[in-house]
C-alpha positions in Angstrom: -29.0 80.2 -6.8 -31.6 79.1 -4.1 -33.5 82.5 -3.0 -33.6 80.9 1.0 -31.2 78.3 2.2 -31.1 77.0 5.6 -27.1 75.1 5.6 -26.8 72.3 8.8 -23.4 70.8 9.7 -23.2 68.5 11.3 -21.2 64.7 11.6 -22.3 61.2 12.5 -20.7 61.0 15.7 -22.4 64.8 16.9 -25.8 63.4 19.4 -26.3 67.1 19.8 -26.7 67.7 15.9 -28.8 64.1 15.4 -31.9 65.6 18.6 -31.5 69.0 16.4 -31.5 68.1 13.5 -35.7 66.5 13.1 -36.2 69.9 14.8 -34.9 72.3 12.8 -36.4 70.2 9.4 -39.7 70.4 11.9 -39.8 74.3 11.8 -38.8 75.0 8.5 -41.4 72.1 7.4 -44.1 74.1 9.4 -43.1 77.8 9.5 -40.3 78.2 6.1 -41.7 75.8 3.6 -40.0 78.0 0.6 -36.7 78.0 2.4 -34.3 75.2 0.9 -32.9 72.1 3.7 -28.7 71.9 3.4 -27.4 69.2 5.0 -23.2 68.6 5.3 -21.5 66.7 6.9 -18.0 68.3 7.9 -15.7 64.6 7.5 -17.2 63.8 3.7 -16.9 67.3 3.3 -14.6 69.4 5.1 -13.4 71.4 2.2 -18.0 72.9 2.1 -16.4 73.1 5.9 -13.8 75.0 5.4 -14.9 77.6 2.9 -17.6 78.5 5.6 -15.3 78.4 8.2 -17.4 76.1 10.8 -14.9 74.4 13.1 -17.1 73.2 15.8 -20.8 71.2 14.7 -24.0 71.7 15.3 -23.3 75.3 12.7 -26.3 76.6 11.4 -26.1 79.4 8.3 -29.2 81.1 7.4 -28.2 82.5 3.7 -30.8 85.0 2.4 -30.1 85.2 -2.0 -26.9 84.0 -1.6 -25.1 85.8 1.6 -24.7 85.1 5.1 -27.9 86.7 7.0 -27.2 84.4 10.6 -24.4 81.4 12.1 -25.6 79.4 15.4 -22.9 77.5 16.4 -22.8 74.5 19.0 -26.2 75.1 21.5 -28.9 76.2 19.0 -32.6 77.1 20.7 -35.7 76.6 17.9 -36.5 79.7 19.5 -34.1 81.9 18.7 -33.9 80.7 15.0 -37.2 81.4 14.4 -36.8 84.8 15.6 -33.4 85.2 13.7 -35.3 83.5 10.5 -38.4 84.9 10.5 -37.8 89.4 9.7 -36.0 88.0 6.2 -38.1 85.2 5.4 -41.2 87.7 5.3 -39.4 90.2 3.4 -38.3 87.8 0.5 -41.8 85.8 0.3 
């Protein structure tokens, strides 16, 4: 199990998701390099989305040590995402 994971739930017809995903990846690369990124296409993997109770896209789950710490859905701010990840990330790494 990875210590820090960001799960990005989307599907191919979500235009907001397409714009947001590169920004999220860039944030992880620059600020949180030890955090893993996992993309989940809810159309191809509906059971994964259901197991995480994801019903809208984009949805971002931030997990540390296998536990969900934060959930962002629909309107996601990169600034808020960064602020949410910072403290637990720096406590672990």
